[in-house]
C-alpha positions as CSV (number, residue, x, y, z in Angstrom):
1,M,1.8,-3.6,-15.5
2,N,-1.9,-3.5,-14.6
3,R,-5.0,-5.5,-15.5
4,E,-5.8,-3.4,-18.5
5,E,-2.3,-3.9,-20.0
6,L,-2.5,-7.7,-19.3
7,L,-5.8,-7.9,-21.1
8,R,-4.1,-6.5,-24.2
9,L,-1.6,-9.4,-24.0
10,F,-3.9,-12.3,-23.0
11,D,-7.4,-13.5,-23.7
12,V,-9.3,-14.7,-20.6
13,D,-12.5,-16.6,-20.2
14,E,-15.5,-15.6,-18.0
15,N,-13.7,-16.8,-14.9
16,D,-10.6,-14.7,-15.6
17,I,-8.5,-17.7,-16.6
18,V,-5.9,-17.2,-19.4
19,I,-6.9,-19.0,-22.6
20,T,-4.0,-17.6,-24.7
21,D,-1.3,-20.2,-25.4
22,G,1.8,-19.8,-23.4
23,P,3.2,-20.2,-19.9
24,F,0.0,-18.8,-18.2
25,K,-2.6,-20.8,-20.1
26,G,-5.1,-22.2,-17.7
27,Q,-4.1,-20.0,-14.9
28,P,-5.9,-16.9,-13.3
29,L,-4.8,-13.7,-14.9
30,Y,-3.3,-12.5,-11.7
31,I,-0.5,-15.1,-12.1
32,A,0.8,-13.2,-15.1
33,Y,0.4,-9.9,-13.1
34,Y,2.7,-11.1,-10.3
35,W,5.1,-12.9,-12.6
36,F,5.7,-9.6,-14.5
37,F,6.8,-8.1,-11.2
38,Y,9.2,-11.0,-10.6
39,I,10.8,-10.8,-14.0
40,T,11.3,-7.0,-13.6
41,G,13.2,-7.6,-10.3
42,Y,10.5,-7.2,-7.7
43,T,9.7,-10.0,-5.2
44,E,9.0,-10.1,-1.5
45,D,10.6,-13.6,-1.0
46,K,12.1,-16.3,-3.1
47,T,12.7,-19.7,-1.5
48,D,13.3,-23.0,-3.2
49,D,12.2,-21.6,-6.6
50,I,8.9,-20.4,-5.1
51,V,8.4,-16.6,-5.5
52,T,6.1,-15.0,-2.9
53,F,4.2,-11.7,-3.1
54,F,2.1,-10.0,-0.5
55,V,-1.4,-9.1,-1.9
56,R,-2.0,-5.4,-1.5
57,T,-5.2,-3.4,-1.7
58,E,-4.5,-2.3,-5.3
59,D,-4.1,-5.9,-6.3
60,R,-7.5,-6.8,-4.7
61,I,-9.1,-3.9,-6.7
62,Q,-7.8,-5.3,-10.0
63,F,-8.4,-8.9,-9.1
64,P,-11.4,-9.4,-6.8
65,Q,-10.7,-13.1,-6.5
66,L,-7.8,-12.1,-4.2
67,K,-10.0,-10.3,-1.7
68,D,-9.3,-12.8,1.1
69,R,-5.7,-13.6,0.2
70,K,-2.6,-12.4,2.0
71,T,0.0,-13.9,-0.4
72,V,0.4,-15.4,-3.8
73,R,3.2,-17.9,-4.3
74,L,4.4,-18.8,-7.9
75,K,6.7,-21.3,-9.4
76,R,8.0,-22.0,-12.9
77,L,7.7,-25.7,-13.8
78,L,10.2,-27.6,-15.8
79,D,7.9,-27.3,-18.9
80,G,8.1,-23.5,-18.6
81,N,4.5,-23.0,-17.3
82,I,4.0,-20.6,-14.4
83,V,1.7,-21.9,-11.7
84,E,0.5,-20.9,-8.3
85,V,1.7,-22.9,-5.4
86,K,-1.1,-23.2,-2.9
87,E,-0.2,-23.7,0.7
88,P,-1.8,-26.8,2.3
89,L,-4.7,-26.3,4.6
90,W,-3.8,-25.9,8.3
91,S,-5.2,-29.4,9.1
92,E,-3.2,-30.9,6.2
93,A,0.0,-29.2,7.3
94,T,-0.2,-30.3,10.9
95,H,-2.0,-33.6,10.5
96,T,-0.7,-36.5,12.4
97,P,-2.6,-39.7,12.7
98,S,-4.3,-40.3,16.0
99,Q,-3.6,-43.5,17.9
100,N,-7.1,-44.8,17.2
101,G,-6.4,-44.7,13.5
102,R,-9.1,-42.1,12.7
103,G,-6.6,-39.3,12.1
């Protein structure tokens, strides 16, 4: 599956967001791209229902918005929608309040 094939299946807006009804509506087109790999048996990691893919050069060519990304993490919600799971920022993941209360 490549971008051209996905565009035959899904309509997208000017920001490459899927506007076709279904589990990818409101998500970037690359979510459907990676989910296709998952349902056909390919994944780099699956932990706690989160599927992780490494972003490769050919992915960045098809989806320029991934140019600075190393991974894409996906999850199927209870309502059937497929969404990207964003990792918290480093400061959020390691944040502990300081003793002066300023954090």
